[in-house]
C-alpha positions in Angstrom: 52.9 61.8 15.2 51.7 62.5 11.7 48.1 62.6 12.9 49.0 65.2 15.6 50.7 67.4 13.1 47.7 67.1 10.7 45.3 68.0 13.5 47.4 71.0 14.5 47.5 72.2 10.9 43.8 71.8 10.5 43.2 73.6 13.8 45.4 76.5 12.7 43.6 76.6 9.3 40.2 76.8 11.0 41.4 79.5 13.4 42.7 81.6 10.5 39.5 81.0 8.5 37.4 82.1 11.5 39.5 85.2 12.0 39.2 86.0 8.3 35.5 85.8 8.5 35.4 88.0 11.5 37.6 90.6 9.8 35.3 90.5 6.8 32.2 91.1 8.9 34.0 94.0 10.6 35.0 95.6 7.4 31.6 95.1 5.9 29.9 96.8 8.8 32.4 99.7 8.7 31.7 100.2 5.0 28.0 99.9 5.5 27.9 102.7 8.2 29.8 105.1 6.0 27.6 104.2 3.0 24.4 104.7 4.9 25.5 108.2 6.1 26.6 109.1 2.5 23.3 107.8 1.0 21.4 110.0 3.4 23.4 113.0 2.3 25.2 113.4 5.6 28.8 114.4 5.1 31.2 112.0 6.9 34.0 114.0 8.4 37.4 112.5 8.6 37.3 112.0 12.4 34.0 110.0 12.2 35.3 108.0 9.3 38.5 107.1 11.2 36.6 106.2 14.3 34.4 103.8 12.4 37.5 102.3 10.6 39.3 101.9 14.0 36.4 100.0 15.6 36.6 96.2 15.6 33.7 95.6 18.0 31.0 93.9 16.0 28.2 94.8 18.5 29.2 98.4 18.6 29.4 98.6 14.8 25.9 97.1 14.6 24.6 99.7 17.0 26.3 102.5 15.0 24.8 101.1 11.8 21.3 101.3 13.3 22.0 104.8 14.5 23.4 105.8 11.1 19.9 105.2 9.7 18.3 107.8 12.1 21.0 110.2 13.3 20.6 113.8 12.1 24.4 114.2 11.9 27.4 111.8 12.0 28.7 113.0 15.3 25.6 111.8 17.1 25.5 108.2 15.8 28.9 107.3 17.5 27.9 108.7 20.9 28.2 105.7 23.3 
């Protein structure tokens, strides 16, 4: 019984740790997108900033980060 509880606790810990890592990646990509646009001198309007902050899809955030490097304005980089 003690072994089972220990296993469950370890499993929950690993799940929480993995979720924390994923959230960290998401937040990092969100911040990177906004930073890239700002570094390029492109004003990031509130709606775009909020759309980026609301997105939790890592693949989509990666696509947006790549587009942020080339898009002439922030509205175009989030077009799907």
